[in-house]
C-alpha positions in Angstrom: -71.6 35.9 36.0 -73.8 33.1 35.2 -72.8 29.5 36.4 -71.7 28.9 33.1 -69.9 31.9 32.3 -67.9 30.9 35.5 -67.4 27.2 34.4 -66.1 29.1 31.4 -64.0 31.3 32.6 -62.4 28.7 34.6 -61.8 26.4 31.8 -59.9 29.1 29.6 -57.6 29.5 32.6 -56.3 25.9 32.8 -55.6 26.0 28.9 -53.4 29.3 29.2 -51.5 27.7 32.0 -51.4 24.5 30.9 -50.2 26.3 27.5 -47.7 28.8 29.4 -46.0 25.7 31.4 -45.6 24.1 27.8 -44.3 27.1 26.5 -41.4 27.4 29.6 -40.4 23.3 29.2 -40.0 24.0 25.1 -37.2 27.1 25.9 -35.5 24.7 28.9 -34.9 22.2 26.1 -33.5 24.3 23.3 -30.8 25.8 25.7 -27.1 25.2 25.6 -27.5 21.7 27.7 -29.3 20.2 24.6 -27.4 17.3 23.5 -28.2 18.5 19.7 -26.2 21.9 20.1 -23.3 20.1 21.4 -22.8 17.3 18.8 -21.9 19.9 16.4 -19.2 21.7 17.8 -16.1 20.6 16.4 -13.7 18.0 17.8 -10.1 18.8 18.6 -8.1 17.2 15.6 -6.7 13.8 15.8 -3.0 13.6 16.4 -0.5 10.2 16.7 3.6 9.9 16.8 6.4 8.3 15.1 9.2 6.8 16.2 11.9 6.4 13.6 15.5 6.1 12.8 16.1 9.3 10.1 18.3 7.6 7.3 18.5 10.1 4.7 17.8 13.5 4.1 17.3 14.4 0.3 16.5 17.7 -0.1 13.6 18.4 1.6 12.6 14.9 2.0 13.1 13.0 4.9 13.3 9.0 4.9 12.8 7.6 8.2 12.9 3.7 9.2 10.4 2.5 11.9 12.3 1.1 15.3 11.7 -2.0 14.5 9.8 -2.1 10.6 8.7 0.3 8.2 10.0 2.6 5.8 8.5 6.4 6.2 9.2 9.0 4.2 7.9 12.8 4.5 8.3 16.5 4.0 10.4 18.2 6.7 8.1 20.6 8.0 8.8 24.3 8.7 9.5 24.1 12.4 12.0 21.1 12.4 15.2 21.4 13.9 17.8 22.6 12.3 20.0 20.3 12.7 18.7 17.6 11.7 21.8 14.6 10.7 21.2 11.1 9.5 21.1 8.3 12.5 19.7 10.3 14.6 16.3 8.8 16.8 13.5 11.3 16.0 9.6 11.6 17.4 7.3 12.3 14.3 3.7 13.7 15.1 1.3 13.8 12.3 -2.3 13.9 11.5 -3.4 10.4 12.6 -3.1 8.8 9.0 -0.1 6.9 7.2 -1.0 7.0 3.3 -0.6 3.0 2.2 2.0 3.8 -0.3 5.9 2.9 -0.7 7.7 4.4 1.5 4.7 4.7 3.9 4.0 8.7 3.7 2.2 9.9 7.5 0.2 12.7 6.4 -0.4 16.2 8.0 3.4 15.9 9.3 3.2 18.7 12.4 6.6 18.5 14.3 9.7 16.8 14.7 11.2 16.2 18.0 14.4 14.1 18.4 15.5 12.1 20.9 18.7 13.1 22.9 21.2 10.1 23.0 20.0 7.9 20.1 21.8 8.9 17.4 23.8 6.3 15.3 25.4 6.9 12.5 25.6 3.3 10.6 22.8 4.0 8.5 24.2 6.7 6.9 28.0 5.3 6.7 26.6 2.1 5.3 24.5 3.6 2.3 28.1 5.6 1.6 30.0 2.2 1.5 27.4 1.0 -1.0 27.6 3.4 -2.8 30.9 3.8 -3.5 31.0 -0.4 -4.1 28.8 0.2 -7.1 31.0 2.8 -8.6 33.9 0.3 -8.2 34.5 -1.1 -11.3 31.1 -0.4 -12.3 31.2 -3.0 -15.1 30.2 -5.8 -12.9 26.5 -4.5 -12.5 25.9 -2.9 -16.2 23.0 -3.7 -17.6 21.4 -4.7 -14.1 17.7 -4.7 -13.2 18.5 -5.5 -9.2 20.5 -4.9 -6.4 20.3 -6.9 -3.5 21.8 -5.9 0.0 22.8 -8.1 2.5 22.6 -6.3 6.5 22.2 -9.7 7.8 25.1 -9.5 9.8 25.2 -5.7 11.1 22.8 -4.8 14.3 20.3 -3.0 11.9 17.0 -3.4 12.0 14.5 -4.7 9.7 13.3 -1.2 9.2 16.9 0.3 8.7 17.8 -2.9 6.6 14.9 -1.9 3.7 15.3 1.8 4.0 18.9 1.4 3.1 18.0 -1.1 0.2 15.5 1.1 -0.9 17.3 4.6 -1.2 20.4 2.6 -2.8 18.0 1.4 -5.0 16.7 4.8 -6.0 19.9 6.0 -6.2 21.9 3.6 -8.8 18.3 3.4 -10.3 17.8 0.1 -9.6 15.1 -2.5 -8.4 16.2 -3.0 -4.5 16.3 -6.6 -2.7 16.9 -7.3 0.6 18.1 -11.4 0.0 21.5 -13.0 1.5 23.2 -15.3 -1.5 21.2 -18.2 0.0 17.9 -16.2 -0.4 18.7 -15.5 -3.9 19.1 -18.9 -4.6 15.6 -20.0 -2.9 13.9 -17.0 -4.7 14.9 -18.1 -7.9 17.3 -15.0 -9.0 20.2 -17.3 -9.2 20.6 -20.2 -11.7 20.6 -23.4 -9.5 23.0 -25.1 -11.8 25.2 -22.6 -12.7 24.8 -20.0 -9.1 25.0 -17.1 -12.1 22.6 -13.5 -11.6 22.5 -12.3 -15.1 20.2 -9.8 -14.0 21.8 -8.2 -10.5 24.5 -7.6 -8.4 24.7 -8.6 -4.4 26.1 -6.3 -1.7 27.1 -7.7 1.8 28.7 -5.6 4.6 29.4 -7.9 7.9 29.9 -5.8 10.8 32.6 -6.5 13.5 34.0 -5.2 16.7 37.8 -5.3 17.8 39.1 -5.6 21.1 39.0 -1.9 21.4 35.5 -1.5 20.8 36.1 0.2 17.4 33.1 -0.3 14.9 35.1 -2.4 11.7 33.1 -4.0 9.0 34.2 -5.9 6.0 31.9 -5.0 2.6 31.8 -7.1 -0.7 29.8 -6.9 -4.0 29.5 -10.3 -5.4 28.8 -9.8 -9.3 27.1 -13.2 -9.7 27.1 -12.8 -13.5 30.7 -13.8 -13.8 31.7 -14.9 -10.6 33.7 -12.5 -9.2 33.8 -10.7 -6.3 35.2 -7.2 -5.1 35.9 -6.8 -1.6 36.2 -3.7 -0.1 
C-alpha cells in the first residue's frame, strides 16, 4: 500500500467512526426520555369541590347555596346518595368549570358527598311557608310582576336567601327580589308619597327563639298596593 493510499484509508476510517457516533447520539435523543415524547401524554383531569347547602330538589335538579354566597343548580349524578334531602350540607365534586349563568352551573358533576351533622332544614321550611303565604288571599298579589323576600332577620346566609328567593320566584312565576321594605323605597319600587307597590308583594320572615330553644318565627305578606298586611 502506498503512502497516499494509507492516508486515504485513515481518512475514510475517521469519517466512518464520526458517522457512527452521530447515529448513536441521535438514537439516544429519540428515546423515552425525550421531552417531546412525554409532552404529548394526556394529563390527569382537573377537578374542584364546591361546598354548599342543598336548598331544593326538583326532579333530577338540585338547587344549592354556597356557604357564604352564590346560587348553583346541577343535575343529580347517577351515584348520588339516595337519602338526599333539602337542608343537607354537601361537597360537590365537578370538572373545575362553572358556567356563567344564573343560577350558576358546575360542569361535569361527578360526585356528591354529604357532610355529617351539618343539616339545617330552615331553607326548605321557609320556602314552604312562603308558598303558603302566597296561596293565602291570592288577590293581594294578582297581576303582579315581582315578589320580594325579606329574610334578613333569620340566620340564613346571603346565598341561602338568594336561592330561596329564586326558587320562590320560579314557583310563583314572578320576578324575585331580596329587598326589605326600606330597600324597596330606596330602589324606587314603592311610590314615595303613598308607599304603594303596584307591581309586587313583600314577604318577610322574622325568626325568634323562645326560652326553651324551640325555633319560632313570624311570617307576613305585605300587599303594598292596598296597604294590607297578612300575618301567618
